[in-house]
C-alpha positions in Angstrom: 7.9 42.1 11.1 5.1 42.8 8.6 2.4 40.2 7.9 3.6 39.7 4.4 7.2 39.0 5.5 6.0 36.6 8.3 3.7 34.8 5.8 6.6 34.4 3.3 8.9 33.0 6.1 6.1 30.6 7.2 5.6 29.6 3.6 9.3 28.9 3.1 9.7 26.9 6.3 6.6 24.8 5.5 7.9 24.3 1.9 11.3 23.1 3.3 9.6 20.7 5.7 7.5 19.2 2.9 10.5 18.9 0.6 12.6 17.0 3.1 9.7 14.7 3.9 8.8 15.9 7.4 5.2 15.3 6.4 4.7 12.2 4.3 2.4 12.1 1.3 -1.2 11.5 2.4 -0.6 12.6 6.0 -2.4 15.4 7.8 -0.5 18.5 9.1 -0.8 19.5 12.8 -3.8 21.7 13.6 -3.5 25.4 12.7 -3.1 26.5 16.3 -0.3 24.1 16.9 1.3 24.8 13.6 1.2 28.6 14.1 2.8 28.2 17.5 5.6 26.0 16.0 6.3 28.7 13.3 5.9 31.7 15.6 3.2 33.4 13.6 -0.5 34.2 14.0 -3.1 31.9 12.6 -4.2 34.5 10.1 -0.6 34.7 8.9 -0.3 30.9 8.8 -3.4 30.7 6.7 -1.8 33.0 4.1 1.1 30.6 3.8 -1.1 27.5 3.7 -3.3 29.0 1.0 -0.2 29.8 -1.1 0.9 26.2 -0.8 -2.6 25.0 -1.7 -2.6 27.2 -4.8 0.7 25.5 -5.9 -0.8 22.1 -5.4 1.6 21.3 -2.5 -1.2 21.0 0.1 -4.8 20.2 0.1 -7.5 21.5 2.4 -10.5 19.7 3.9 -13.1 21.9 5.6 -13.7 19.3 8.3 -10.4 17.6 8.7 -7.6 20.2 8.2 -4.6 20.4 5.8 -3.2 17.3 4.0 -0.1 16.5 1.9 -1.4 15.2 -1.4 -0.5 11.6 -2.2 1.8 11.1 -5.1 -0.1 11.0 -8.3 0.6 8.1 -10.6 -0.3 7.9 -14.3 0.1 5.9 -17.5 2.6 7.4 -20.0 0.7 8.3 -23.2 -0.1 5.2 -25.3 2.0 2.9 -23.1 0.6 -0.2 -21.4 2.2 -0.7 -18.0 1.4 -2.8 -15.0 0.8 -1.2 -11.6 4.2 -2.5 -10.5 5.9 -0.9 -13.5 4.2 2.4 -12.9 5.3 2.5 -9.3 8.9 1.5 -10.0 9.3 4.0 -12.9 8.6 6.7 -10.3 11.0 5.4 -7.7 8.1 4.1 -5.5 7.7 0.7 -3.8 4.6 -1.2 -5.1 2.7 -3.4 -2.7 -0.2 -5.8 -3.1 -2.4 -7.4 -0.4 -4.4 -10.3 -1.6 -8.0 -10.1 -0.4 -9.5 -12.9 -2.6 -7.9 -15.6 -4.8 -10.3 -18.4 -6.0 -11.6 -20.4 -8.8 -15.3 -19.9 -9.6 -17.7 -20.1 -12.6 -17.6 -17.3 -15.1 -20.6 -15.0 -15.4 -22.3 -14.5 -18.8 -20.7 -11.1 -19.4 -17.3 -12.4 -18.4 -17.6 -15.4 -20.6 -18.5 -13.3 -23.6 -15.5 -11.0 -23.0 -13.1 -13.8 -22.5 -14.6 -16.0 -25.3 -15.1 -19.0 -23.1 -18.2 -21.0 -22.3 -20.7 -19.6 -19.8 -19.9 -21.0 -16.3 -16.5 -22.1 -17.4 -14.0 -21.9 -14.5 -12.2 -18.6 -14.1 -9.7 -17.4 -11.5 -10.6 -14.2 -9.6 -7.9 -12.2 -7.8 -8.9 -9.2 -5.7 -5.9 -7.1 -4.4 -5.4 -3.8 -2.6 -2.5 -2.1 -4.4 -0.4 0.5 -2.7 2.7 2.7 -3.3 5.2 3.4 -0.5 2.6 2.1 2.0 -0.3 4.3 0.8 -3.3 2.4 -0.6 -4.0 3.6 -4.2 -6.1 1.0 -6.0 -8.5 -1.8 -5.4 -7.9 -4.2 -8.2 -10.1 -7.2 -9.4 -8.8 -9.5 -12.1 -10.5 -12.4 -13.8 -8.5 -14.9 -15.9 -9.7 -18.1 -17.6 -8.5 -21.1 -15.7 -7.7 -23.1 -18.8 -5.2 -20.4 -19.9 -3.6 -19.6 -16.6 -4.2 -22.4 -14.1 -1.0 -21.6 -12.2 -2.5 -18.3 -11.1 -4.8 -20.0 -8.7 -2.0 -20.9 -6.4 0.6 -18.3 -7.2 1.9 -16.0 -4.4 0.6 -12.6 -5.6 1.5 -10.7 -2.5 3.6 -7.7 -3.7 3.9 -9.3 -7.1 3.4 -8.0 -10.6 0.5 -9.9 -12.2 2.0 -9.4 -15.7 5.3 -11.0 -14.5 3.5 -14.0 -13.0 1.4 -14.5 -16.1 4.5 -14.4 -18.3 6.8 -16.5 -16.0 4.3 -19.1 -14.7 1.6 -19.2 -17.4 3.5 -18.3 -20.6 1.2 -15.4 -21.3 2.5 -12.1 -22.5 -0.1 -9.3 -22.4 0.2 -7.3 -25.7 -2.6 -4.7 -25.5 -5.5 -3.6 -23.4 -8.9 -2.2 -24.3 -9.5 0.3 -21.5 -12.4 2.4 -20.4 -12.4 4.9 -17.6 -15.2 6.7 -15.6 -15.7 8.5 -12.3 -17.6 7.2 -9.3 -18.0 7.9 -5.6 -16.5 5.5 -3.1 -18.9 3.4 -1.0 -18.2 2.8 2.6 -16.2 -0.5 2.1 -14.0 0.9 -0.8 -13.4 4.1 1.3 -12.2 2.0 4.2 -9.8 0.0 2.0 -8.4 3.1 0.3 -8.3 5.2 3.4 -10.5 8.0 2.0 -13.9 9.4 3.0 -17.1 7.7 1.9 -18.4 9.5 -1.2 -14.9 10.6 -2.2 -14.2 10.5 -6.0 -12.6 7.4 -7.4 -11.6 6.6 -11.0 -12.9 3.2 -12.2 -11.0 1.5 -15.0 -12.4 -1.6 -16.9 -10.1 -3.5 -19.3 -9.8 -6.5 -21.4 -6.2 -7.6 -22.0 -5.1 -9.5 -25.1 -2.1 -11.4 -26.3 -0.5 -10.5 -29.6 -2.7 -12.9 -31.6 -5.9 -11.2 -30.2 -6.8 -13.8 -27.6 -8.5 -12.2 -24.5 -6.7 -13.4 -21.4 -7.7 -11.0 -18.6 -10.6 -8.9 -17.4 -9.6 -6.1 -15.0 -11.7 -3.8 -12.8 -9.7 -1.2 -11.0 -10.8 1.5 -8.6 -8.2 4.2 -8.0 -8.2 7.0 -5.5 -9.2 10.1 -7.4 -6.4 12.1 -5.9 -3.7 9.6 -6.8 -4.2 8.5 -10.4 -4.1 10.3 -13.8 -4.8 8.6 -17.1 -3.0 10.0 -20.2 -3.4 9.2 -23.8 -2.3 10.4 -27.2 -5.3 11.3 -29.4 -5.2 11.6 -33.2 -7.8 12.9 -35.7 -8.7 10.8 -38.7 -7.0 11.9 -41.9 
């Protein structure tokens, strides 16, 4: 068998294994020596197959840690405001949320200005680790004025959609969001929460959400894994 034929067969077998879910999104493949033995090829031949899968975006390589299956990338449809839960379900994925912090505290000066409330007025802060199909994807911090959503302080937000809770328990319907996005590197604590390496890229989104009458009801600060989130938008030139 020629090297090219062996490489093609190894590529096809690995592609089948990945298609049927033998290796889950975010997981690491066995070491090259073990994988080559399983497929009955040399390591040089295996690397040709792995490199082909990498070029197609099916695998990712880490020089220190080996070969990984990319996590499923989520993204906002152009010009559509969706909650994290809605994004996950639209892709057939199971959204999860682990509450890390849920408390009432005084608003900071910047928060008060954005929410149009008095400085030090009570706000509810909710910090959650959001995931999809068991994979951590986002660390999410939300701040809401207590006088507009008091029920949020005691609501069960584990695996819940915040937009749904605001609508059903507080009578608040989010209409639009002013959103900014930038790139950062994960610090040690964020890396631990998201299951990535310290210094890995993350996308940081800051938002102010409004009701249809223009009242600000929510400040959001979201940090997404850089390999798991894509933001899309329709852009138009002025006439």
